[in-house]
C-alpha positions in Angstrom: 13.3 -29.4 9.6 15.5 -27.5 7.3 13.9 -24.4 5.7 15.2 -22.9 2.4 16.1 -19.7 4.2 19.0 -21.5 5.8 20.8 -21.7 2.5 21.1 -17.9 2.3 21.5 -16.7 5.8 25.1 -16.8 5.7 25.2 -14.2 2.9 23.8 -11.4 5.1 25.8 -9.1 7.4 24.4 -10.3 10.6 26.6 -10.7 13.6 25.8 -13.4 16.0 25.2 -17.2 16.0 22.2 -18.6 14.0 19.7 -20.3 16.3 16.6 -21.3 14.3 14.1 -20.3 11.6 10.5 -20.9 10.7 7.8 -19.7 8.2 6.2 -16.5 9.2 3.0 -14.6 8.4 0.3 -15.2 5.8 1.5 -13.3 2.7 0.4 -14.7 -0.7 3.2 -13.3 -2.9 6.6 -13.6 -1.2 7.9 -16.4 1.0 8.6 -15.1 4.5 10.7 -16.5 7.4 11.6 -15.4 10.8 15.1 -16.3 12.0 16.6 -16.0 15.6 20.2 -15.3 16.3 22.2 -15.0 19.5 24.0 -11.6 19.9 26.2 -11.9 23.0 23.6 -13.9 24.7 20.6 -11.8 23.6 18.1 -13.3 21.2 17.6 -11.1 18.2 15.1 -11.9 15.3 15.2 -11.1 11.6 12.7 -11.3 8.8 13.9 -13.0 5.7 11.8 -12.8 2.4 12.3 -14.7 -0.9 10.8 -12.2 -3.4 8.5 -13.5 -6.0 10.0 -12.3 -9.3 7.2 -13.6 -11.3 5.1 -10.8 -9.8 7.9 -8.3 -9.1 9.8 -8.5 -12.5 12.0 -5.5 -11.6 13.1 -7.0 -8.3 16.6 -5.6 -8.2 15.2 -2.0 -9.0 12.6 -2.6 -6.4 15.2 -3.5 -3.8 17.2 -0.3 -4.7 14.1 1.8 -4.1 13.6 0.1 -0.8 17.2 0.6 0.2 17.1 4.3 -0.6 13.8 5.0 1.1 14.7 3.0 4.4 18.2 4.6 4.6 16.6 8.1 4.2 14.1 7.4 6.8 16.8 6.1 9.2 18.9 9.2 8.7 15.9 11.5 9.2 14.9 9.7 12.4 18.4 9.8 13.7 18.7 13.6 12.9 15.6 14.0 15.0 16.9 12.2 17.9 14.1 9.7 17.9 15.0 7.1 20.6 13.3 3.9 19.2 14.1 4.7 15.6 14.7 1.0 14.8 11.0 0.4 15.4 9.9 3.4 13.5 11.2 2.5 10.0 12.1 -0.8 8.5 15.9 -1.5 8.7 17.2 -3.4 5.7 20.1 -5.7 6.5 22.6 -5.5 3.5 24.3 -8.7 2.1 28.0 -9.0 2.9 28.8 -7.8 -0.6 27.0 -4.5 0.2 24.0 -5.1 -2.0 20.5 -4.8 -0.5 19.8 -8.4 -1.3 21.3 -11.8 -1.9 20.6 -14.7 -4.3 20.6 -18.3 -3.3 22.0 -21.3 -5.1 19.0 -21.4 -7.5 19.3 -17.6 -8.2 16.3 -16.5 -6.3 16.4 -13.1 -4.6 16.2 -12.8 -0.8 16.2 -9.8 1.5 16.4 -9.3 5.3 15.0 -6.9 7.8 15.4 -6.4 11.5 12.4 -7.9 13.2 10.2 -5.3 15.0 9.4 -6.6 18.4 6.4 -5.8 20.5 4.1 -4.9 17.6 1.7 -6.5 15.2 -0.5 -6.0 12.1 -4.3 -6.3 11.9 -6.2 -7.4 8.8 -9.4 -5.5 9.6 -9.8 -2.1 11.1 -11.6 -2.6 14.4 -12.3 0.9 15.5 -11.7 4.6 14.6 -8.6 4.8 16.7 -6.9 2.2 14.5 -7.9 4.3 11.4 -6.3 7.3 13.0 -3.1 5.4 13.7 -2.9 3.8 10.3 -3.3 7.2 8.6 -0.9 8.9 10.9 1.8 6.2 10.1 1.4 6.5 6.4 1.6 10.2 6.7 4.8 9.8 8.7 6.1 7.5 6.0 5.5 10.1 3.3 7.1 12.7 5.5 10.2 10.6 6.1 10.6 9.9 2.4 9.8 13.6 1.3 13.4 14.6 1.5 14.8 11.8 -0.6 17.8 13.0 -2.5 19.2 11.8 -5.8 17.6 10.4 -8.9 13.9 9.6 -9.2 13.0 6.2 -7.8 12.5 3.5 -10.2 8.8 3.1 -11.5 8.6 -0.6 -10.9 5.0 -0.9 -12.0 4.5 1.7 -14.8 1.1 3.6 -14.7 0.1 1.8 -11.5 -2.4 4.5 -10.5 -2.8 6.1 -13.9 -6.6 6.0 -13.8 -6.9 7.3 -17.5 -4.9 4.2 -18.6 -7.0 1.9 -16.5 -10.2 3.4 -18.0 -8.9 3.2 -21.6 -7.9 -0.5 -21.0 -11.4 -1.3 -19.8 -12.9 0.5 -22.8 -10.8 -1.7 -25.0 -11.9 -4.9 -23.3 -15.5 -3.8 -23.5 -15.1 -3.4 -27.2 -13.7 -6.9 -27.8 -15.6 -8.8 -25.0 -13.2 -11.7 -25.1 -15.1 -14.0 -22.9 -18.7 -13.0 -23.8 -19.5 -11.5 -20.4 -20.4 -8.0 -21.4 -24.1 -8.6 -21.4 -23.9 -9.3 -17.6 -22.2 -5.9 -16.8 -24.2 -3.3 -18.6 -25.1 -1.4 -15.4 -21.5 -1.4 -14.2 -20.1 -0.2 -17.4 -22.7 2.5 -17.6 -21.9 3.6 -14.0 -18.1 3.8 -14.9 -18.5 5.4 -18.3 -20.7 8.2 -16.8 -17.8 9.2 -14.6 -15.1 9.2 -17.2 -14.6 12.9 -16.4 -13.1 12.0 -13.1 -10.2 9.9 -14.4 -8.0 12.8 -15.6 -8.4 15.3 -12.6 -5.4 14.3 -10.6 -3.2 13.6 -13.6 -4.1 17.1 -15.0 -3.4 18.7 -11.6 0.0 17.1 -11.5 0.7 18.1 -15.1 -0.1 21.7 -14.3 2.2 21.7 -11.2 -0.7 22.2 -8.8 0.2 18.9 -7.0 3.7 17.4 -7.0 5.0 13.9 -7.5 6.2 12.2 -4.2 7.5 9.0 -2.9 4.4 6.9 -2.2 3.7 3.6 -0.7 0.8 2.5 -3.0 -0.7 -0.2 -0.9 -2.0 1.7 2.2 -4.0 -1.0 3.9 -4.2 -1.3 7.6 -2.3 -4.6 7.6 0.7 -2.8 6.3 1.2 -0.8 9.6 2.8 -2.2 12.7 0.6 -1.4 15.7 2.5 -1.2 19.1 1.2 -3.9 21.5 1.4 -1.5 24.5 0.3 1.8 23.2 -1.8 0.9 20.3 0.2 3.5 18.2 1.0 2.9 14.5 4.7 2.8 14.6 6.0 1.5 11.3 4.9 1.1 7.7 5.9 -2.2 6.2 5.6 -4.0 2.7 7.5 -1.6 0.6 7.3 -3.5 -2.7 5.2 -1.0 -4.4 7.2 2.1 -3.2 7.8 4.4 -6.1 7.0 7.8 -7.5 3.3 8.7 -7.2 0.9 11.1 -5.7 0.2 11.6 -2.0 -3.5 11.5 -2.9 -3.2 8.0 -4.2 -2.0 6.7 -0.8 -4.8 8.6 1.0 -7.4 7.7 -1.5 -6.6 4.0 -0.9 -6.9 4.4 2.8 -10.4 5.7 2.3 -11.3 2.8 0.0 -10.0 0.2 2.5 -10.8 1.6 5.8 -14.2 3.4 5.8 -16.6 0.7 4.8 -17.7 -2.1 7.2 -18.1 -4.5 4.2 -15.5 -6.8 2.9 -14.1 -6.0 -0.5 -16.0 -8.8 -2.2 -19.3 -8.5 -0.2 -22.0 -9.6 -2.5 -24.7 -7.7 -0.7 -23.9 -4.1 -1.7 -26.5 -2.7 0.7 -23.8 -3.4 3.4 -21.4 -1.0 1.7 -21.1 2.5 3.0 -18.6 5.2 3.6 -18.6 5.8 7.4 -17.9 9.4 8.3 -16.4 8.7 11.7 -13.8 6.4 10.0 -13.2 9.1 7.4 -12.7 11.8 10.0 -10.1 9.8 11.9 -8.2 9.1 8.6 -8.1 12.8 8.0 -7.1 13.6 11.6 -4.4 11.0 11.6 -3.0 11.8 8.2 -2.9 15.6 8.7 -1.2 15.1 12.0 1.9 14.0 10.2 1.4 15.1 6.6 0.0 18.6 6.9 3.4 20.2 7.1 4.6 19.1 3.7 1.3 18.9 1.8 0.3 21.7 -0.6 -3.2 23.3 -0.8 -4.2 21.2 -3.8 -3.5 18.0 -2.1 -5.5 18.8 1.0 -8.4 20.1 -1.0 -8.6 16.8 -3.0 -8.4 14.4 0.0 -12.2 13.5 -0.3 -12.1 13.3 -4.1 -9.1 10.9 -3.9 -11.1 8.3 -2.0 -13.7 8.4 -4.8 -11.1 8.2 -7.5 -9.1 5.4 -6.2 -12.2 3.3 -5.3 -13.5 4.0 -9.0 -10.1 2.9 -10.2 -10.0 -0.4 -8.4 -13.5 -1.0 -9.6 -12.4 -0.5 -13.1 -9.5 -3.0 -12.6 -11.9 -5.7 -11.2 -14.4 -5.2 -14.0 -11.6 -5.4 -16.6 -10.3 -8.6 -15.1 -13.8 -10.0 -15.0 -14.3 -9.4 -18.7 -10.9 -10.7 -19.6 -11.6 -14.1 -17.9 -10.1 -13.4 -14.4 -6.5 -13.4 -15.4 -4.8 -11.1 -12.9 -6.7 -11.2 -9.5 -7.1 -14.5 -7.7 -10.7 -15.7 -7.5 -12.7 -18.2 -5.4 -15.8 -18.4 -7.7 -17.1 -17.5 -11.1 -18.4 -14.0 -10.2 -15.8 -13.0 -7.6 -14.3 -10.2 -9.6 -17.7 -8.9 -10.6 -18.7 -8.9 -6.9 -15.5 -7.0 -6.1 -16.4 -4.5 -8.8 -20.0 -3.9 -7.6 -18.7 -3.4 -4.0 -16.3 -0.6 -5.2 -18.9 1.1 -7.3 -21.3 1.0 -4.3 -18.7 2.6 -2.2 -18.1 5.3 -4.9 -21.8 6.1 -4.8 -21.8 6.3 -1.0 -18.8 8.7 -1.1 -20.6 10.9 -3.7 -23.6 11.2 -1.5 -21.4 12.4 1.3 -18.7 14.3 -0.7 -19.8 17.8 0.3 -19.8 16.9 4.0 -16.4 15.2 3.6 -15.0 18.3 2.0 -16.4 20.6 4.7 -14.8 18.3 7.3 -11.4 18.4 5.6 -11.5 22.3 5.5 -12.3 22.5 9.2 -9.6 20.0 10.3 -7.0 21.6 8.0 -7.4 24.9 9.7 
């Protein structure tokens, strides 16, 4: 069978003879293929992705961000003499014209990475060790990107983690109630509204200079870390589509949101939702093992708060989408976004109940 990737393979600077290709992975946004080439008799694989420009409307700027970050990471690993550096950071294969992407006959944008062998991703964190490894890998990613020189990266999704903007948008939708759903969500809106004072804290710290802007990943789920098959080590962060300027705390906060609760993001039974302290401890240990050397005091002090804030922010986004008629997030049933919102708010409550203990743990581990 002939796959669409075959029409663009020849545009990339790959040495060797093309052997075969097939669809790869289970992503819902971009179309991904793995292709094999023969290099002097050795089989070498590459990942090709057709980028969904309906979702990523600044795709060329996005690719410039990825090129700059991956090149900076490769240079830093090389300067440190890391032996397996091609497995420690994504290697973007340029097009033959030197650009970090190519376009096919229909004008669609494609990119290519060297395939990382002997490692895989996991959709669900299975144990505290994986939490440690994921956090360690994301801290390493931030460290590799910390010395990025040149102009500021493109902000390809403006205000992505601007919690004040997210709150204000929800307030507008509550005021207009376009789908007549407000009567169902009084408790959720009251919960969020009572915590409005949280939404400006990190933004104010950044404005005051207490915490700096950094290069951040902005989608720090476990399945965006390659775990080595042999060692179980988190070796490489992938899915760089949302890499842009941000706060280190946004990345850590989303790790807390996605890794510490045993419940699924859309679990309708919120009694199953809780922030598990052993998972949080391993996230802190893993993250500080690679990030502590560049983090400032204000960032370390607000690690527990970041989990609460980002979880609240995602709850705000789910509730906004529910009130607007489910126009952003894909849903499987009528109350899907409302279930997601309630799960996030339950996790916020669990974090609040343990926040003092979380802060004490961070202080202890940071010493």
